C-alpha positions, 0 to 999 in steps of 0.5 A, spaced: 214 636 356 212 628 356 208 626 350 202 624 355 195 625 352 194 631 356 200 634 354 199 633 347 192 636 347 195 642 351 201 643 346 196 643 340 193 649 343 200 652 344 201 651 337 195 654 334 196 660 338 204 660 336 202 660 329 198 667 330 204 669 333 201 669 340 204 666 346 200 663 352 201 662 359 198 656 361 196 654 368 195 646 370 192 644 376 192 637 379 184 637 380 179 639 376 173 643 377 166 642 373 162 649 373 163 656 371 162 658 378 167 654 381 172 656 375 171 663 377 172 662 384 179 658 383 182 664 378 179 669 382 175 672 377 168 674 375 164 669 373 163 673 366 170 672 365 170 664 364 169 662 357 165 656 355 167 653 349 160 649 347 160 645 341 154 645 336 153 641 330 149 643 323 147 637 318 150 638 311 147 635 305 151 629 305 149 627 312 156 629 315 156 634 321 159 641 321 161 643 328 160 650 330 163 652 337 160 658 341 165 662 346 160 664 351 161 668 357 160 664 364 153 666 366 150 666 359 146 660 356 146 660 348 139 661 345 138 656 340 134 661 335 139 666 336 144 661 334 140 659 328 139 666 325 147 668 326 149 661 323 144 661 318 143 653 320 136 652 322 137 645 324 143 647 329 143 643 335 148 641 341 153 636 340 153 630 344 159 628 348 162 623 343 160 628 337 164 634 340 170 629 342 170 626 335 169 633 331 174 637 335 179 632 338 178 634 345 174 631 351 168 635 354 171 639 360 177 641 357 175 643 350 179 650 348 177 655 343 183 654 338 187 648 336 181 643 334 182 637 329 179 640 324 177 647 321 171 649 325 166 656 325 167 660 331 162 665 334 163 669 340 159 672 345 160 679 345 159 680 353 166 677 353 168 683 351 166 687 357 173 684 361 180 686 359 182 679 361 178 672 360 180 665 362 179 659 357 180 651 357 187 649 354 185 642 352 184 639 358 180 639 364 185 642 368 189 647 364 187 654 363 189 660 360 188 668 360 187 672 354 184 679 352 178 678 348 180 681 342 186 676 342 181 670 343 177 673 337 183 673 333 186 666 335 179 663 334 177 667 328 171 668 331 165 672 329 162 676 334 154 676 335 149 676 340 147 668 341 146 668 349 139 668 352 136 675 355 138 675 362 133 677 367 135 683 371 133 679 378 139 674 376 144 679 374 143 682 381 143 676 385 149 674 381 152 681 383 151 680 390 154 673 390 160 676 387 160 681 393 159 676 398 165 672 396 170 678 395 168 681 402 163 686 400 166 688 393 166 685 386 172 681 384 176 685 380 176 684 372 183 683 371 186 677 375 193 674 377 195 667 377 189 662 379 189 660 386 186 653 385 184 647 380 179 650 375 176 647 369 171 652 365 165 648 363 158 650 363 154 653 369 151 649 374 144 650 371 147 647 364 150 640 362 158 641 362 160 642 355 166 646 355 
């Protein structure tokens, strides 16, 4: 592929997977979507199958920032208190867009779970394990790849731990109704075939985009 910035970013993701013996199938779209909801609709998957790669930072003793990436299921939000307990970092906070770019080498909207500019700690939402296949960003806001959660965990060397906020039963029921309405009365299948439109697995509409 030509040596454009976007292709270089995607190649970093491919190379990171290849080093662990995994070949990824990446799909690139002409345009980007900006929320997990839109991403799920585009690939024909459930919202929970969309992987949000969210960057947090913890200050080190020398003043530098340690990046910690949370791989979170589409409808979920990170509970900062839970993340602090799991990571052992009491002062952990969400990274700014600039910090996320400098620490991972990728731009918000396309941050992948692997292939970062430096080693990072990765913590994975156990809710992703409910699905046989999930979808993650592949280095740009227009590229994604499907992967089994167990393979994703291995590729990212991730620790699986509960880091998401507790969700109300009413919210879960409402999301299920939306999924059923969008699929003609039955929820979207957990497995997914080739995407049907542009996608960028980012934050849900209720949060700022950050994946």
